[in-house]
N, C-alpha and C positions, 0 to 999 in steps of 0.2 A: 188412425193414420194409415194411408195406403202403403203398399209394399215399397214403392220407389222412395217415398219420403222417409220411411222407416230405415231403409238402407242408407240413405243420405245422412240421416241422424247418427246411425251407427258409425259411418265413416268419419263424420265430424267429431264424434266423441272419441274415437280411436286416435284421431289426429291430436285432439286435446290431451289425451293420455300420453302420447308420445312427447309432446311439448313439455308437459309437466314433469315427466320422468327425466328429460334432458335438463330441466330446471334443477332437479335434485342433484344431478351430477355436477352441473355448473356451479351452483351455490356451495356445494361441498368443496369443490376445487377452490373457489374463491376464498372460502373461509380458511383454507390452508395457506393462502398466499398473501395474507394481510400482515404487514409489519409496521412497526412504529408505535408512537405513544397511545394512539386510540385503538390499538389492536383488540383488546378484550371486548369492548361493546360492539365493535363492528363484526368481529367473528361471531359473537352471540347472535346478532341480527341476521347474519348470513346463514347460520345453522338453523335459525327459526324459519327462514325462507325455504331452506331445503326440506324441512319437516312439513311445511305448508304445501309445498309442491307435491310431496309424496301423498299427502291427504287428498289433494285435488286430483291426482292421477288415479288414486284408488276409487274415488267417487265417480269419475268418468267411466272407469272400468265396470263398476257396479251397474251403471246405467246402460252400458253396452249389453251386459248379460240380461238386464231387465227387458231389453228389447229383443232378446233372443240371439244376439250377436256374439262374436268371439273376440275378446279383448286382444289387442295387438301386443306382440312381443317386441316390437320395434321401439326405438328411442329416437327422439328428434335430433337435429344437427348439433354436434358438439365441436365447435370451432375453437381452436386454441390460438388466441391472438398474441400470446406471449407478452401481453401488456398487463402488469400487475399493480400499477399505481391505483390507489383507491378510487380516484376519479375515473380511470379507465374501467375498473370493475363496475362502478356504478353506472357508467354509460352503457356498458354491455348489458347490465341488469335492466336498464330502461328499455333497450331494444328487445330483450327477452320478454319482458312484461307486455310491451306493445304488441308483439307477435301473438302472445297468449290472448290478449284482449280481442284482437281481430278474430281469432278462432272462436271465442265465445260469442261474438257478434254474428259470425257466420252460422253457428249452431242456432242462435235465436231466430235468424231469418228462415232457416229450414223448418223449425218446429212451431213457429208462431201460428196460432189458430188451429194447431193440430194436436198439441199435448200441453196441458196446463203444467203438468209435472216438469217436463223438459223446458218449458218457457220460464218457469219460476227458477229452476236450476240455473239456466243461462243468465237470467237477470241477476241472480244472487252472485254469480261468479263475475259478471261484468262489474257490479258494484265493488266487489273485493279487489279486482284487478285495477280498477280506476283509482281506488284509494291507495293501493300499493304503488301505482305509478306516481301519484302525488307525493307519497312519502319519499320515493327515490328522487323525484324532481327537487324536493326541498333539501335533500341531502347534497345535491349537486350545486345548490346556490351558494354564492359567497356569503359569509356571515354578515347579517344585516340587510341582505338583498331581499326585496319584496317581489320583484318581477319573476315570472316563471322562467326556469332554466330553458335555454334553447341551444342545442348543439350547433356549433359553427359549421 
């Protein structure tokens, strides 16, 4: 991989790391703000997402150092909407995951044909993010609804 592509990959991985670290904070916050009858399974699911985001951030950072780069100390945007209904939390999660998915696709575009390791990593993460998006989408559907959730 030439120096320009390598730097672009490092920058993309650092961006991914920042997004995933923001996910840790947001999912942890969300887990604290869930109330009602279904609190326990939803909180557990949100904590699991926070743990997964931390693992994703760590992997991206490891790849930054593999390329000879310096992992970012920044964190992605943390917007407080003050909306804590579970539907609002899930819609925010959908937006968060969509942003992360775009970042992994951007990385794939940079490394495609230049690094099998980074291509496979990007593809693996794209699969994981698309499955997670599907999971959130299904949670946003009305019980019994088959059609894909679409925000109005």
